[in-house]
Backbone of each chain as ProteinMPNN parsed JSONL, in Angstrom:
{"seq_chain_A": "MSSSSASLTAQALQTAKAQARLALSKEKNRWVVSDPASPQAVCATLEEADNWQQGKKLLQEIFTRLLSS", "coords_chain_A": {"N_chain_A": [[121.071, 145.372, -121.632], [117.869, 145.379, -123.149], [114.501, 145.005, -121.793], [112.867, 143.672, -123.578], [114.637, 142.354, -125.345], [115.919, 140.741, -123.528], [113.821, 139.169, -122.781], [113.318, 137.865, -125.2], [115.703, 136.427, -125.448], [115.495, 134.747, -123.226], [113.268, 133.314, -124.008], [114.269, 132.026, -126.287], [116.21, 130.417, -125.119], [114.614, 128.774, -123.577], [113.191, 127.457, -125.571], [115.29, 126.112, -126.86], [116.07, 124.423, -124.801], [113.795, 122.866, -124.497], [113.782, 121.583, -126.971], [116.15, 120.146, -126.81], [115.465, 118.329, -124.908], [113.753, 116.564, -126.135], [113.264, 113.261, -127.395], [114.63, 111.753, -130.178], [114.388, 109.486, -132.856], [115.38, 107.503, -135.662], [113.366, 105.666, -137.633], [112.82, 103.271, -140.035], [113.433, 105.127, -142.104], [112.108, 107.38, -141.152], [111.423, 110.062, -138.971], [110.927, 109.682, -135.536], [109.461, 111.145, -132.877], [109.523, 111.923, -129.395], [108.438, 113.079, -126.189], [110.099, 112.667, -123.333], [109.238, 113.559, -120.883], [106.541, 113.702, -120.938], [103.184, 112.87, -119.832], [102.245, 110.558, -121.11], [104.609, 109.244, -121.884], [105.728, 108.773, -119.398], [103.836, 107.048, -118.218], [104.035, 104.898, -120.026], [106.627, 104.083, -119.519], [106.413, 103.229, -116.844], [104.714, 101.085, -117.152], [106.374, 99.156, -118.032], [107.427, 97.966, -115.853], [107.795, 95.024, -113.897], [107.627, 94.348, -111.31], [107.435, 95.584, -107.874], [109.933, 96.633, -107.019], [111.225, 97.188, -109.429], [109.448, 99.078, -110.443], [109.768, 101.085, -108.552], [112.409, 101.838, -109.04], [112.188, 102.751, -111.667], [110.472, 104.901, -111.244], [112.137, 106.592, -109.786], [114.027, 107.166, -111.761], [112.402, 108.528, -113.567], [111.634, 110.819, -112.071], [114.136, 111.968, -111.656], [114.803, 112.606, -114.271], [112.722, 114.397, -114.889], [113.232, 116.462, -113.087], [115.662, 117.381, -113.983], [115.047, 118.45, -116.402]], "CA_chain_A": [[120.117, 144.632, -122.457], [116.51, 145.833, -122.887], [113.663, 143.928, -121.267], [112.326, 142.87, -124.676], [115.666, 141.436, -125.852], [116.131, 139.742, -122.467], [112.687, 138.255, -122.87], [113.543, 137.037, -126.394], [116.798, 135.506, -125.128], [114.952, 133.742, -122.309], [112.373, 132.475, -124.808], [115.121, 131.193, -127.148], [116.838, 129.419, -124.254], [113.576, 127.819, -123.188], [112.916, 126.651, -126.767], [116.448, 125.23, -127.065], [116.03, 123.419, -123.736], [112.689, 121.957, -124.814], [114.193, 120.778, -128.117], [117.202, 119.232, -126.355], [114.831, 117.313, -124.076], [113.025, 115.601, -126.963], [113.972, 112.057, -127.859], [114.389, 111.529, -131.608], [115.027, 108.303, -133.439], [115.044, 107.322, -137.079], [112.856, 104.31, -137.84], [112.367, 103.068, -141.42], [113.557, 106.398, -142.832], [111.122, 108.331, -140.639], [111.739, 110.562, -137.638], [109.922, 109.43, -134.498], [109.773, 112.072, -131.792], [108.733, 111.789, -128.167], [108.86, 113.904, -125.056], [110.199, 111.743, -122.196], [108.6, 114.12, -119.691], [105.087, 113.749, -121.107], [102.486, 111.849, -119.044], [102.166, 109.321, -121.897], [105.907, 108.566, -121.816], [105.906, 108.325, -118.009], [102.984, 105.861, -118.036], [104.597, 103.804, -120.829], [107.823, 103.612, -118.806], [105.993, 102.489, -115.644], [104.082, 99.83, -117.573], [107.43, 98.179, -118.284], [107.836, 97.342, -114.585], [107.15, 93.743, -113.594], [107.451, 94.211, -109.867], [107.499, 96.831, -107.11], [111.308, 97.161, -107.023], [111.477, 97.775, -110.763], [108.62, 100.286, -110.524], [110.395, 102.117, -107.712], [113.616, 102.286, -109.752], [111.756, 103.538, -112.827], [109.95, 106.175, -110.726], [113.299, 107.435, -109.452], [114.595, 107.64, -113.037], [111.472, 109.511, -114.139], [111.733, 112.074, -111.318], [115.451, 112.559, -111.942], [114.704, 113.174, -115.619], [111.839, 115.562, -114.856], [113.874, 117.553, -112.344], [116.79, 117.938, -114.741], [114.59, 119.033, -117.676]], "C_chain_A": [[118.694, 145.095, -122.12], [115.668, 144.661, -122.399], [113.119, 143.052, -122.386], [113.368, 141.896, -125.221], [115.993, 140.362, -124.816], [115.031, 138.7, -122.506], [112.85, 137.313, -124.065], [114.63, 135.999, -126.143], [116.297, 134.378, -124.229], [114.067, 132.765, -123.061], [113.185, 131.507, -125.684], [115.777, 130.085, -126.333], [115.85, 128.329, -123.867], [113.251, 126.881, -124.356], [114.038, 125.644, -126.998], [116.44, 124.096, -126.043], [114.944, 122.373, -124.035], [113.069, 121.041, -125.974], [115.241, 119.742, -127.713], [116.616, 118.076, -125.558], [114.149, 116.219, -124.912], [113.901, 114.413, -127.346], [113.606, 111.831, -129.317], [115.08, 110.26, -132.055], [114.58, 108.2, -134.891], [114.609, 105.878, -137.251], [112.284, 104.203, -139.249], [112.318, 104.389, -142.18], [112.5, 107.425, -142.418], [111.547, 108.775, -139.242], [110.587, 110.233, -136.696], [110.345, 110.242, -133.275], [108.93, 111.751, -130.565], [109.299, 112.707, -127.098], [108.894, 113.006, -123.82], [109.512, 112.254, -120.933], [107.078, 114.156, -119.81], [104.431, 112.654, -120.269], [102.417, 110.508, -119.769], [103.457, 108.518, -121.794], [106.149, 108.012, -120.41], [105.102, 107.044, -117.769], [103.561, 104.658, -118.779], [105.818, 103.212, -120.131], [107.423, 102.751, -117.607], [105.356, 101.14, -115.996], [105.116, 98.736, -117.836], [107.822, 97.41, -117.012], [107.057, 96.052, -114.325], [106.915, 93.559, -112.109], [107.676, 95.566, -109.184], [108.897, 97.458, -107.165], [111.632, 97.848, -108.358], [110.71, 99.09, -110.923], [109.245, 101.43, -109.747], [111.621, 102.712, -108.42], [113.23, 103.181, -110.943], [111.208, 104.897, -112.392], [111.088, 107.143, -110.392], [113.92, 108.015, -110.717], [113.725, 108.735, -113.655], [111.61, 110.849, -113.419], [113.079, 112.765, -111.556], [115.428, 113.268, -113.285], [113.864, 114.44, -115.613], [112.511, 116.746, -114.16], [115.021, 118.181, -113.135], [116.345, 118.587, -116.049], [114.115, 120.462, -117.482]], "O_chain_A": [[118.342, 145.196, -120.945], [116.038, 143.497, -122.553], [112.926, 141.85, -122.203], [113.044, 140.748, -125.528], [116.303, 139.223, -125.165], [115.268, 137.511, -122.293], [112.562, 136.12, -123.968], [114.512, 134.847, -126.56], [116.625, 133.21, -124.435], [114.091, 131.56, -122.809], [112.843, 130.332, -125.81], [115.889, 128.95, -126.796], [116.179, 127.143, -123.829], [113.062, 125.679, -124.168], [113.785, 124.476, -127.292], [116.761, 122.953, -126.369], [115.145, 121.172, -123.853], [112.723, 119.86, -125.972], [115.232, 118.612, -128.201], [117.181, 116.982, -125.524], [113.989, 115.089, -124.451], [115.101, 114.545, -127.585], [112.429, 111.729, -129.662], [116.22, 109.993, -131.677], [113.545, 108.738, -135.285], [115.403, 104.962, -137.037], [111.375, 104.948, -139.616], [111.317, 104.729, -142.811], [112.055, 108.235, -143.231], [111.978, 107.958, -138.429], [109.422, 110.472, -137.013], [111.427, 110.053, -132.72], [107.77, 111.356, -130.681], [110.479, 113.059, -127.109], [107.843, 112.621, -123.308], [109.235, 111.479, -120.018], [106.396, 114.594, -118.883], [105.047, 111.618, -120.019], [102.516, 109.451, -119.145], [103.436, 107.297, -121.639], [106.702, 106.924, -120.249], [105.609, 106.08, -117.194], [103.584, 103.545, -118.254], [106.023, 101.998, -120.144], [108.001, 101.691, -117.371], [105.451, 100.18, -115.232], [104.789, 97.55, -117.86], [108.455, 96.356, -117.076], [105.841, 95.991, -114.504], [106.111, 92.726, -111.692], [108.052, 96.55, -109.822], [109.03, 98.669, -107.338], [112.223, 98.928, -108.401], [111.228, 100.073, -111.453], [109.261, 102.577, -110.194], [111.838, 103.924, -108.401], [113.849, 104.215, -111.193], [111.431, 105.91, -113.053], [111.014, 108.339, -110.674], [114.293, 109.188, -110.76], [114.225, 109.726, -114.189], [111.694, 111.895, -114.062], [113.15, 113.99, -111.645], [115.951, 114.372, -113.433], [114.224, 115.436, -116.241], [112.375, 117.89, -114.594], [115.317, 119.365, -112.977], [117.155, 119.205, -116.738], [113.695, 121.11, -118.441]]}, "seq_chain_B": "MQSKMIAYDPLTGEIRGVCLTPPQVMAWQAQGLAATDGPEEAGLDTHRVVGGQAVAKAVVELTPDKSEVTADGQDQAVVAVTVLGEEPPDSLEVGVGSQSESVALVGGVGALSPISAVTPCTVLVAVADSITYRCEPVSITAVEDVQL", "coords_chain_B": {"N_chain_B": [[124.251, 155.181, -153.019], [124.031, 154.47, -149.623], [126.566, 153.33, -147.423], [127.6, 151.008, -144.878], [129.575, 150.157, -142.0], [130.731, 146.9, -141.433], [131.14, 144.329, -139.106], [132.749, 141.243, -139.043], [133.172, 137.676, -138.635], [136.242, 136.494, -139.509], [136.778, 133.843, -140.088], [134.413, 132.387, -140.557], [132.737, 134.099, -141.926], [130.496, 135.088, -140.82], [128.335, 137.718, -140.015], [128.738, 139.937, -137.368], [128.195, 142.399, -136.387], [126.84, 145.64, -137.21], [127.235, 149.019, -138.346], [126.269, 152.342, -138.687], [127.226, 154.807, -138.039], [130.473, 156.401, -137.375], [132.502, 153.676, -136.952], [133.58, 151.461, -134.292], [136.163, 150.274, -135.035], [138.607, 149.376, -134.064], [137.896, 148.236, -131.635], [136.336, 146.136, -132.501], [138.277, 144.683, -133.892], [139.879, 143.969, -131.794], [138.374, 142.033, -130.717], [138.81, 139.998, -132.405], [137.5, 140.2, -134.775], [136.891, 141.049, -138.241], [136.668, 143.956, -140.39], [134.563, 145.544, -142.816], [133.257, 147.442, -145.628], [129.772, 147.666, -146.275], [126.597, 147.189, -148.018], [123.676, 149.304, -147.535], [121.435, 147.715, -146.88], [122.476, 145.515, -145.645], [122.536, 143.051, -143.118], [122.599, 141.227, -139.963], [120.983, 138.956, -140.114], [120.444, 138.665, -142.785], [122.651, 138.794, -144.48], [126.028, 137.722, -145.276], [129.643, 137.484, -145.15], [131.76, 137.08, -147.859], [134.881, 136.495, -149.132], [135.638, 139.022, -148.292], [133.556, 140.602, -149.118], [130.218, 141.732, -148.593], [127.528, 139.623, -148.971], [124.25, 138.548, -149.986], [122.481, 136.172, -148.01], [121.692, 132.838, -149.058], [118.339, 131.996, -149.719], [116.228, 129.803, -147.996], [113.395, 127.799, -148.153], [111.134, 126.253, -146.012], [108.582, 124.003, -146.14], [105.984, 122.592, -144.632], [103.695, 119.824, -145.095], [101.689, 119.637, -143.312], [101.113, 121.174, -140.147], [100.431, 120.072, -137.819], [100.246, 117.002, -136.18], [98.835, 113.81, -135.258], [99.675, 112.323, -132.199], [100.36, 109.468, -132.534], [102.241, 107.819, -133.529], [101.91, 107.078, -136.108], [100.616, 108.954, -137.826], [101.976, 111.5, -139.88], [104.184, 114.219, -140.804], [105.44, 115.889, -143.645], [108.201, 117.738, -144.574], [108.902, 119.973, -147.041], [111.817, 121.043, -148.754], [113.284, 123.871, -150.087], [115.761, 125.45, -151.885], [116.366, 128.642, -152.816], [117.403, 130.65, -155.657], [120.33, 130.867, -157.843], [122.385, 128.081, -158.799], [121.931, 126.027, -156.647], [122.819, 123.947, -153.799], [123.745, 120.382, -153.796], [122.891, 119.046, -151.619], [121.493, 119.613, -148.335], [121.955, 120.425, -144.961], [119.645, 119.84, -142.518], [118.147, 120.753, -139.509], [116.498, 118.812, -137.046], [114.753, 119.078, -134.282], [117.063, 118.339, -131.82], [118.727, 117.033, -133.497], [120.057, 116.27, -136.829], [119.623, 116.139, -140.427], [120.846, 115.188, -143.593], [119.597, 116.498, -146.414], [118.857, 115.452, -149.607], [119.037, 117.282, -152.633], [117.397, 118.146, -155.648], [117.783, 120.195, -158.244], [117.552, 122.174, -156.364], [115.445, 121.413, -154.823], [113.933, 119.358, -152.353], [113.102, 116.904, -149.801], [112.528, 116.483, -146.34], [112.908, 113.598, -144.237], [109.857, 111.955, -143.274], [108.052, 113.133, -140.374], [107.041, 111.848, -137.327], [105.241, 111.304, -134.221], [105.186, 109.985, -130.875], [104.327, 110.897, -128.491], [102.641, 113.821, -127.16], [104.147, 116.785, -128.337], [106.366, 119.423, -129.471], [108.267, 119.859, -132.294], [111.054, 121.469, -133.677], [112.0, 122.501, -136.945], [114.738, 123.42, -138.827], [117.194, 125.155, -140.823], [120.499, 123.946, -140.617], [122.893, 125.361, -141.055], [123.025, 128.447, -140.361], [124.512, 130.586, -141.043], [125.215, 130.643, -143.739], [122.736, 130.341, -144.937], [119.429, 131.773, -145.15], [116.569, 131.347, -143.341], [113.27, 130.646, -142.341], [112.368, 129.042, -139.462], [110.298, 126.105, -139.023], [107.614, 124.623, -137.153], [106.502, 121.479, -135.969], [103.719, 120.224, -134.495], [102.759, 117.763, -132.26], [99.784, 116.335, -131.304], [97.674, 115.085, -128.649], [96.606, 111.732, -128.935], [93.432, 111.067, -128.99], [91.26, 108.61, -128.062], [88.05, 107.628, -128.03]], "CA_chain_B": [[123.828, 154.203, -152.007], [124.757, 154.633, -148.369], [127.143, 152.075, -146.957], [127.854, 150.982, -143.441], [130.67, 149.263, -141.632], [130.279, 145.582, -140.994], [132.135, 143.504, -138.41], [132.443, 139.843, -139.325], [134.125, 136.651, -138.238], [137.016, 136.195, -140.726], [136.837, 132.398, -140.344], [133.14, 131.855, -141.06], [132.01, 135.091, -142.724], [129.287, 135.491, -140.102], [128.305, 139.124, -139.619], [128.5, 140.033, -135.923], [127.731, 143.733, -136.016], [126.805, 146.642, -138.273], [127.334, 150.343, -137.76], [126.097, 153.421, -139.662], [128.044, 155.928, -137.576], [131.881, 155.979, -137.35], [132.529, 152.441, -136.156], [134.672, 151.175, -133.355], [136.883, 149.209, -135.744], [139.656, 148.793, -133.195], [137.242, 147.387, -130.632], [135.965, 144.908, -133.208], [139.497, 143.915, -134.18], [140.35, 143.416, -130.517], [137.568, 140.82, -130.474], [139.156, 139.016, -133.433], [136.623, 140.356, -135.935], [137.388, 141.875, -139.34], [135.691, 144.978, -140.754], [134.489, 145.875, -144.242], [132.091, 148.242, -145.996], [128.681, 146.856, -146.809], [125.45, 147.984, -148.46], [122.722, 149.762, -146.515], [120.482, 146.679, -146.473], [123.174, 144.377, -145.016], [122.172, 142.809, -141.724], [123.08, 139.963, -139.394], [120.145, 137.833, -140.527], [120.231, 138.606, -144.232], [123.896, 138.786, -145.245], [127.263, 137.164, -144.726], [130.779, 138.057, -145.866], [132.54, 136.105, -148.631], [136.003, 137.158, -149.787], [135.674, 140.436, -147.905], [132.382, 141.312, -149.632], [128.937, 141.333, -148.023], [126.605, 139.05, -149.963], [122.987, 138.095, -149.394], [122.408, 134.739, -147.723], [120.751, 132.101, -149.902], [117.072, 131.815, -149.011], [115.698, 128.436, -147.965], [111.996, 127.725, -147.709], [110.691, 124.975, -145.442], [107.123, 123.988, -146.29], [105.394, 121.331, -144.176], [102.364, 119.549, -145.649], [100.787, 119.981, -142.21], [101.904, 121.614, -138.992], [99.963, 119.345, -136.638], [100.011, 115.566, -136.398], [98.361, 113.083, -134.083], [100.803, 111.63, -131.553], [100.046, 108.041, -132.496], [103.337, 107.076, -134.139], [101.555, 106.762, -137.501], [100.399, 110.206, -138.556], [103.284, 112.102, -140.128], [104.275, 115.454, -141.592], [106.604, 115.937, -144.538], [108.645, 119.12, -144.785], [109.601, 120.187, -148.313], [112.953, 121.964, -148.631], [113.589, 124.537, -151.367], [116.816, 126.462, -151.845], [116.13, 129.581, -153.906], [118.6, 131.246, -156.238], [121.068, 130.079, -158.827], [123.345, 127.094, -158.311], [121.669, 125.49, -155.308], [123.688, 122.799, -153.495], [123.167, 119.054, -154.027], [122.281, 118.6, -150.365], [121.421, 120.65, -147.31], [121.809, 119.892, -143.607], [118.46, 120.429, -141.884], [118.026, 120.344, -138.109], [115.204, 118.325, -136.553], [114.99, 119.088, -132.845], [118.489, 118.43, -131.507], [119.492, 116.251, -134.471], [119.991, 116.85, -138.173], [119.57, 115.198, -141.55], [121.298, 115.738, -144.866], [118.506, 116.349, -147.378], [119.31, 115.498, -151.006], [118.275, 118.259, -153.414], [117.466, 118.095, -157.113], [117.354, 121.523, -158.683], [117.269, 122.995, -155.185], [114.219, 120.96, -154.145], [114.023, 118.051, -151.709], [112.161, 116.739, -148.686], [113.033, 115.863, -145.119], [112.195, 112.361, -143.896], [108.614, 112.258, -142.551], [108.164, 113.284, -138.919], [105.884, 111.376, -136.558], [105.498, 111.428, -132.773], [104.444, 109.019, -130.049], [103.77, 111.645, -127.363], [102.47, 115.224, -127.522], [105.372, 117.577, -128.272], [106.571, 120.296, -130.628], [109.641, 119.733, -132.78], [111.429, 122.545, -134.597], [112.789, 122.145, -138.121], [115.437, 124.63, -139.266], [118.454, 124.904, -141.53], [121.589, 123.853, -139.644], [123.899, 126.397, -141.318], [122.314, 129.729, -140.419], [125.422, 131.634, -141.529], [125.13, 130.66, -145.203], [121.354, 130.357, -145.417], [118.4, 132.488, -144.406], [115.437, 130.43, -143.342], [112.316, 130.751, -141.233], [112.124, 127.686, -138.962], [108.896, 125.696, -138.895], [107.43, 123.677, -136.056], [105.485, 120.444, -136.126], [103.179, 119.946, -133.165], [102.036, 116.495, -132.129], [98.721, 116.473, -130.292], [97.278, 113.825, -128.017], [95.765, 110.819, -129.698], [92.269, 110.805, -128.125], [90.41, 107.525, -128.571], [86.88, 107.489, -127.148]], "C_chain_B": [[124.694, 154.364, -150.75], [125.333, 153.28, -147.936], [127.335, 152.146, -145.451], [128.969, 149.996, -143.154], [130.094, 147.974, -141.05], [131.43, 144.892, -140.276], [131.775, 142.054, -138.637], [133.558, 138.932, -138.839], [134.922, 136.256, -139.489], [137.073, 134.702, -141.053], [135.558, 131.883, -141.007], [132.409, 132.812, -141.995], [130.741, 135.57, -142.045], [129.388, 136.956, -139.689], [127.921, 139.21, -138.137], [127.988, 141.409, -135.516], [127.734, 144.646, -137.218], [126.758, 148.021, -137.621], [127.214, 151.407, -138.856], [126.96, 154.629, -139.312], [129.503, 155.484, -137.565], [132.069, 154.78, -136.402], [133.737, 152.316, -135.23], [135.479, 150.01, -133.929], [137.917, 148.545, -134.839], [139.064, 147.853, -132.149], [136.832, 146.068, -131.277], [137.193, 144.029, -133.442], [140.049, 143.268, -132.922], [139.588, 142.14, -130.166], [137.849, 139.743, -131.527], [138.3, 139.12, -134.669], [137.312, 141.202, -137.006], [136.3, 142.878, -139.699], [135.741, 145.237, -142.251], [133.296, 146.797, -144.468], [131.014, 147.313, -146.543], [127.531, 147.734, -147.236], [124.502, 148.306, -147.301], [121.857, 148.617, -145.978], [121.141, 145.494, -145.745], [122.802, 144.267, -143.538], [122.657, 141.45, -141.263], [122.297, 138.758, -139.916], [120.111, 137.628, -142.033], [121.508, 138.451, -145.046], [125.003, 138.017, -144.521], [128.408, 137.753, -145.547], [131.565, 136.933, -146.537], [133.639, 136.872, -149.359], [136.041, 138.652, -149.502], [134.481, 141.249, -148.386], [131.115, 140.794, -148.959], [128.028, 140.828, -149.134], [125.349, 138.556, -149.248], [123.044, 136.594, -149.133], [121.424, 134.089, -148.693], [119.489, 131.834, -149.077], [116.605, 130.363, -149.127], [114.268, 128.489, -147.451], [111.706, 126.311, -147.19], [109.166, 124.978, -145.463], [106.563, 122.646, -145.825], [104.029, 121.098, -144.827], [101.293, 119.729, -144.582], [101.637, 120.326, -140.993], [101.488, 120.887, -137.725], [99.719, 117.886, -137.004], [99.456, 114.965, -135.12], [99.525, 112.28, -133.518], [100.502, 110.144, -131.4], [101.139, 107.179, -133.123], [103.076, 106.735, -135.6], [101.406, 108.02, -138.347], [101.748, 110.906, -138.728], [103.186, 113.375, -140.959], [105.544, 115.387, -142.426], [106.952, 117.403, -144.797], [109.438, 119.201, -146.095], [110.671, 121.252, -148.107], [113.262, 122.554, -150.003], [114.666, 125.59, -151.149], [116.633, 127.369, -153.062], [117.464, 130.108, -154.446], [119.297, 130.317, -157.204], [122.071, 129.155, -158.147], [123.088, 126.631, -156.879], [122.571, 124.283, -155.048], [122.98, 121.475, -153.796], [122.504, 118.502, -152.775], [122.327, 119.735, -149.352], [121.194, 119.998, -145.952], [120.642, 120.615, -142.92], [118.333, 119.865, -140.47], [116.611, 119.914, -137.784], [115.368, 118.188, -135.047], [116.477, 119.254, -132.587], [119.353, 117.624, -132.473], [119.407, 116.89, -135.854], [120.024, 115.753, -139.231], [120.076, 115.91, -142.798], [120.222, 115.451, -145.917], [119.06, 116.482, -148.797], [118.414, 116.455, -151.791], [118.468, 118.004, -154.907], [116.913, 119.43, -157.606], [116.953, 122.406, -157.513], [116.061, 122.541, -154.385], [114.416, 119.562, -153.56], [113.009, 117.958, -150.581], [112.849, 116.03, -147.531], [112.275, 114.549, -144.901], [110.946, 112.714, -143.093], [108.835, 112.296, -141.043], [106.88, 112.771, -138.278], [106.236, 111.477, -135.079], [104.66, 110.41, -132.008], [103.923, 109.657, -128.762], [103.524, 113.082, -127.83], [103.785, 115.988, -127.349], [105.417, 118.509, -129.481], [108.032, 120.21, -131.027], [109.903, 120.821, -133.822], [112.272, 121.999, -135.745], [113.421, 123.433, -138.647], [116.708, 124.247, -140.007], [119.606, 124.929, -140.522], [122.591, 125.004, -139.808], [123.204, 127.756, -141.488], [123.227, 130.879, -140.848], [125.28, 131.777, -143.049], [123.702, 130.871, -145.702], [120.441, 131.176, -144.512], [117.124, 131.661, -144.49], [114.562, 130.658, -142.114], [112.047, 129.329, -140.724], [110.623, 127.371, -138.946], [108.788, 124.707, -137.736], [106.309, 122.707, -136.406], [105.022, 120.084, -134.716], [102.405, 118.634, -133.19], [101.024, 116.653, -131.001], [98.256, 115.095, -129.831], [96.331, 113.015, -128.906], [94.591, 110.414, -128.807], [91.403, 109.73, -128.774], [89.265, 107.323, -127.601], [86.213, 106.143, -127.358]], "O_chain_B": [[125.923, 154.389, -150.821], [124.687, 152.239, -148.061], [127.241, 153.212, -144.842], [129.268, 149.116, -143.961], [129.122, 147.973, -140.296], [132.557, 144.871, -140.77], [130.623, 141.664, -138.448], [134.705, 139.342, -138.658], [134.339, 135.734, -140.44], [137.385, 134.335, -142.186], [135.613, 131.045, -141.907], [131.555, 132.386, -142.772], [129.991, 136.363, -142.613], [130.378, 137.384, -139.096], [126.919, 138.637, -137.707], [127.418, 141.573, -134.437], [128.526, 144.464, -138.142], [126.299, 148.17, -136.488], [127.961, 151.382, -139.834], [127.372, 155.383, -140.194], [129.767, 154.293, -137.732], [131.821, 154.881, -135.201], [134.756, 152.988, -135.393], [135.479, 148.908, -133.381], [138.082, 147.325, -134.844], [139.644, 146.818, -131.821], [136.966, 145.006, -130.669], [137.166, 142.818, -133.226], [140.612, 142.174, -132.963], [140.078, 141.286, -129.428], [137.2, 138.697, -131.536], [138.348, 138.243, -135.532], [138.214, 141.981, -136.7], [135.135, 142.678, -139.353], [136.798, 145.165, -142.877], [132.427, 146.92, -143.605], [131.309, 146.307, -147.188], [127.478, 148.906, -146.863], [124.529, 147.67, -146.247], [121.577, 148.55, -144.782], [120.452, 144.583, -145.286], [122.761, 145.261, -142.813], [123.076, 140.621, -142.071], [122.859, 137.685, -140.135], [119.785, 136.54, -142.507], [121.45, 138.017, -146.196], [124.913, 137.713, -143.332], [128.167, 138.447, -146.535], [131.979, 135.97, -145.892], [133.352, 137.798, -150.118], [136.426, 139.449, -150.358], [134.389, 142.444, -148.105], [130.945, 139.589, -148.774], [127.789, 141.526, -150.119], [125.382, 138.197, -148.071], [123.589, 135.837, -149.936], [120.442, 134.71, -149.1], [119.563, 131.492, -147.897], [116.593, 129.781, -150.212], [113.973, 129.138, -146.448], [111.999, 125.315, -147.852], [108.533, 125.854, -144.873], [106.659, 121.658, -146.553], [103.289, 122.049, -145.082], [100.125, 119.949, -144.902], [102.75, 119.824, -140.839], [102.11, 121.056, -136.675], [99.072, 117.579, -138.006], [99.59, 115.537, -134.039], [100.268, 111.638, -134.26], [100.402, 109.627, -130.287], [100.99, 105.962, -133.238], [103.94, 106.159, -136.261], [101.982, 108.138, -139.429], [102.57, 110.899, -137.811], [102.234, 113.576, -141.713], [106.579, 114.896, -141.977], [106.098, 118.199, -145.189], [110.495, 118.586, -146.239], [110.467, 122.23, -147.387], [113.476, 121.819, -150.967], [114.507, 126.502, -150.337], [116.734, 126.915, -154.202], [118.501, 130.024, -153.788], [118.925, 129.155, -157.368], [122.54, 129.435, -157.044], [123.929, 126.821, -156.0], [123.041, 123.658, -155.998], [121.77, 121.446, -154.022], [121.663, 117.607, -152.849], [123.094, 120.687, -149.493], [120.34, 119.122, -145.811], [120.655, 121.836, -142.764], [118.402, 118.653, -140.264], [115.644, 120.559, -138.187], [116.052, 117.277, -134.581], [117.091, 120.202, -133.078], [120.568, 117.536, -132.295], [118.763, 117.925, -136.029], [120.397, 114.609, -138.967], [119.773, 117.081, -143.028], [119.974, 114.296, -146.263], [119.659, 117.5, -149.144], [117.193, 116.443, -151.638], [119.568, 117.688, -155.36], [115.74, 119.749, -157.411], [116.107, 123.288, -157.658], [115.682, 123.175, -153.401], [114.998, 118.69, -154.204], [112.157, 118.833, -150.427], [113.641, 115.107, -147.723], [111.13, 114.412, -145.333], [110.964, 113.667, -142.313], [109.687, 111.588, -140.506], [105.779, 113.195, -138.632], [107.392, 111.709, -134.725], [103.572, 110.027, -132.439], [103.164, 109.03, -128.023], [104.14, 113.52, -128.802], [104.456, 115.849, -126.326], [104.604, 118.393, -130.398], [108.926, 120.455, -130.216], [109.094, 121.06, -134.719], [113.14, 121.15, -135.547], [112.724, 124.42, -138.884], [117.231, 123.146, -139.835], [119.681, 125.823, -139.679], [123.077, 125.554, -138.82], [122.848, 128.158, -142.595], [122.772, 132.013, -141.0], [125.232, 132.888, -143.576], [123.479, 131.49, -146.743], [120.639, 131.264, -143.3], [116.662, 131.319, -145.578], [115.057, 130.837, -141.001], [111.548, 128.494, -141.479], [109.791, 128.275, -138.864], [109.76, 124.037, -137.388], [105.319, 123.063, -137.044], [105.819, 119.693, -133.863], [101.523, 118.424, -134.023], [101.369, 117.053, -129.889], [98.423, 114.091, -130.524], [95.406, 113.541, -129.526], [94.727, 109.526, -127.966], [90.883, 109.907, -129.875], [89.48, 106.894, -126.467], [85.213, 105.841, -126.707]]}, "name": "protein", "num_of_chains": 2, "seq": "MSSSSASLTAQALQTAKAQARLALSKEKNRWVVSDPASPQAVCATLEEADNWQQGKKLLQEIFTRLLSSMQSKMIAYDPLTGEIRGVCLTPPQVMAWQAQGLAATDGPEEAGLDTHRVVGGQAVAKAVVELTPDKSEVTADGQDQAVVAVTVLGEEPPDSLEVGVGSQSESVALVGGVGALSPISAVTPCTVLVAVADSITYRCEPVSITAVEDVQL"}
């Protein structure tokens, strides 16, 4: 495989991975997209915590998600 | 007109290889592929095989009204879908990120449900069946909603 085709394959894989990571939902006949790894999504998730234990659990979930993406 | 040998998947009609020089037909057959003659312009991206004959893929155009939206959950982009050629289908499966939607077509023309985003991201829109249709994917990028 040439370096250019290997580069294209790597790029395609990266694009597919990024697309697979996105969260999509259909609300009122409209697609709503979000990236769970974005700072906005992370902050929104942490804001849901009512206490330290919940925050700690959510942080663990966020890091697990980020490491697997 | 010069022809070339085409290797294709006999189940789907997807072209897997083309060859202008004497082809390795046996090697292709060993991989479960079938072989046929095709026109010079036949290619993996532009043609498929139907009934043993190489035919051009139907062209689909995806036209977004805008390629960038604000990631506020309100701003949205609408992607128009047009299937060119005679006898377009009544519907077409269009991929949105990792999901898909069946878009109803009238006279080959339709529209995907509007796309909005709540965080910055880029979502790809493409035809799901890339064997039957030829289509350039489009991307919709959501940018940060900056409120000063």
